[in-house]
N, C-alpha and C positions, 0 to 999 in steps of 0.2 A: 393872636393867630389861633384858629381852632386846633385843638389837639386831636390827632388822627391816629387810627390803627388800621393795619391791613391784615385781613384774615386769609390764610392760605391753607387749604386742605391738601394733605399729601397721602399718597399710598405708593410705595416703591418709587420714590423720586431721588434715590441716592445719587444717581448720575447727574442730576440737574440742580440739586439744592444749593450747592456752593456757588455755581455760576449765577443762579437766580439771585442769591443774596448779594453777590458782588454788583450785579446790574441794579438791583433795588437800591443799594446804598449810593450808587452813582447819581441817582435821580431824586431821592427824597430822604428825609430824616424821620419819617413816620415810624411809630412802633410797629413791630411785626409779630403776629401770633400765628405760629404754624400749628395746625390741627392734624395730628398724624394718627392713623388708624392701625397702630402697631405694625408698621410695614416690616415684612420679613427681611428686606434688603438692608436694614440698618439706617434708614432715613432719620429716625428719631435720635440716634446717637450722634449723627452728623449735626443735627440741629442743636443738640446740647453743646457740642464743641463750638459751633458758631455763636451760641448765646453766651458762652464763657468769654468770648472776645468782644461781643457786641451787646451791651446791656439793654438795648432796645428790642432784642429778640427774645421771645418766650415760646415755650412748647406746651401744648395741650395734648397729652397722650391719651388716646382712647383705647379700650380693651381689645378692639377688633374691627374688622371692616364691616360697616353697616350702611354705607352709601353717603353720597354727597350731602343730602338733606340732613341726615342725623348729625354729621360732622359740623355743618354750619349752624344748626340749631343749638348745639352745645356751645359753640363759640359765641353766638349771639347772647345766650344766657349768661355766660361768664362776663362778657363785656358790659352787659346791662347791669349786672349786680355790682360791678366795680364803680360804675358811674364816672369814669375818668375821661371819657372821650366825647368829642362833639361830632366827629365824623368817622364812619366806618367804611372801609373799602374791601372788595372781594376780588381775588384773582387766582390764577393757577400758577403752580411752580414749575411747569414743564417747558417754560420759555416761550410759550405761544402768546402770552400777554406781555406786552412791553412796559416796564415801569416808567418809561419816558412819557406814557400817556396819562399817568396819575395826576400831574398838575392840571390838565384840561378837565378831568373828571372832578377834581376838587373845585376848580373855578366855577363849574356848572352848578355846584351845590349852593352857590350864592343865590340862585334863582329857582331851583327846583328841589324837591325832597329827595329824589333819587336820580342819579345820572348813570347812563348805560354806555359802555364802550361798544359802539356799533360797527359791524363789518359791512353794513348795507346802506349807508347814507348816500355816499357818492359812488353809485354803481356797486362793485364788489371789491373789498379790500382784504383778500385772503391770498396767502402765498403757499405754494407747494401742496395744494389739494388737487385731487383728481376731479375731472369734470363730473363724474358720478356723485362724488361726495358733496361737491359744491351745489349741484342741482338738488340733492337730497336736503341739504341744509336750507337752501333758499325756499324750496317748496314747503318744508316743515314750518318755516316762519310765516309763510302765506297762510297755511292751514290754521296755525295758532291764532293769527290776527283775525281771520274770518270767523272762527268758532267763538272766540272770547271777546272780540271787540277791542283788544289791547291796542293803544294808539302808538305803537313803536314798530320800527322795521326789524329790529333784531331782538326778538323775545327770548332767544336761547343763549344770548351772550352771558358768560360767567364773569365778565370784567365789569364791575359796577361799583358805585359808591352811594352812600346815603347819609342823611343827617341822623343824629342820635334820636331825634323824636320819632323816627320810624321804628325803632326797636320795640316799643310796646305793641305796635301793630303786628310785628313778626312773631312776638312771643304770646299773643293773645290766645292762640289755640294751636294744637299740634298739626304739623304739616302731614298731608296724606302721602305725598311723593317722597321717595328716599333717593332716587337716582337723579339724573340730569333734568327730569321733569320738575324737580324741586325749583329750578330756576324760573320756570314759567309760573308755577304756583305762587312763588314769592312775589314776583312782579304783579301778578293778578291781585294778590291780597293788598298790596300797597295801593294799587290803582283803585280798587273797590273802596278803600278807605277815604277816597277823595283827594289823595295826595298827587302832586304833580310829578310827571316823569319827563326826562329829557335825554337826548342822545348826543354823543360826541363821536366823531369819526376816529377809528383806530385801524391799524394794520395788524391782522392776525397771522401769525406764523405757525405752521404745522410743527409739532414737537420733533426735535432732532434725535432724541434717544428715549428709551423706555417704551412702554406700550399703552395703547388706549384702554380706558377703564369701561368702555361701553360693551354691554352684553345684550343678549336677546331679550332678557327680562327688562332691562333698562329701556330698550327701544319700544317694547310693548307698552310700558308705563307711559312713555312719552307720547305714544299714539293715542292712548285712552284718556289721559288727563284733560286735554282741552275740551273733550266732549262733556266731561263732568262739570266744567266751568261755564258752559254755555248759558245756563240760566242767570248767572251773575251779571252778565253784560246789561241786563235790564233793571238791575237793582243798585247800580253804582250811586254812591252819594254824590251830590252836587258840590263842587268846590269852586271858589272864585279863581279867575285867571286861567292860565293855560293848563291843559292836561297832557300836552305833548310839546316838546321844544326841540328844534335842531340847534344845538349850541356850539 
């Protein structure tokens, strides 16, 4: 069986991290790497306590808040240098991503290089969002697909998994985006390398506690990044088989 690790970036998730860990262990036995940006609410200390009880949990503590992209990039580098894992997964600790979907993401990796937990395969699978936020997300994904040519419905989903062979592609050069636009840039880089992408349906739940990490700077970055990626859609490497799968 492939050895798997789940990377979870955190910043001020003290109210959620224990419940997340409990749910995580109910559904899988993967290793868990929590990447914390020195949360002032004590998230890292709670993760240390959890790790003392669960040897499959580790903490990567970073010196300060630098954005989602920087956190994941450091996690990718650590995992790659260790060479212990066949598959890597990404998800949030705010309880919006359900660990019960991890088996489906893992099963999809038997056929594609990267699997994406999609909110928009069978209509819309999002709970507790306002109509305004839902329309914004749906429109943003349409805009990203149109600009970049990415062949997936949910380009901004942060719930995804990939084979270890994708790591060299992700580490080949520095990411330009540091906020949530990093998720789009990452997806685009993998697709441009000729690797196959697939989507599996998930149900996304709005966080129950804590606050969103989205700022005006992050939104501006997310608006501008797809425009910078437009030329790439004409230079994608050819790859055998599918470039998109509904799995």
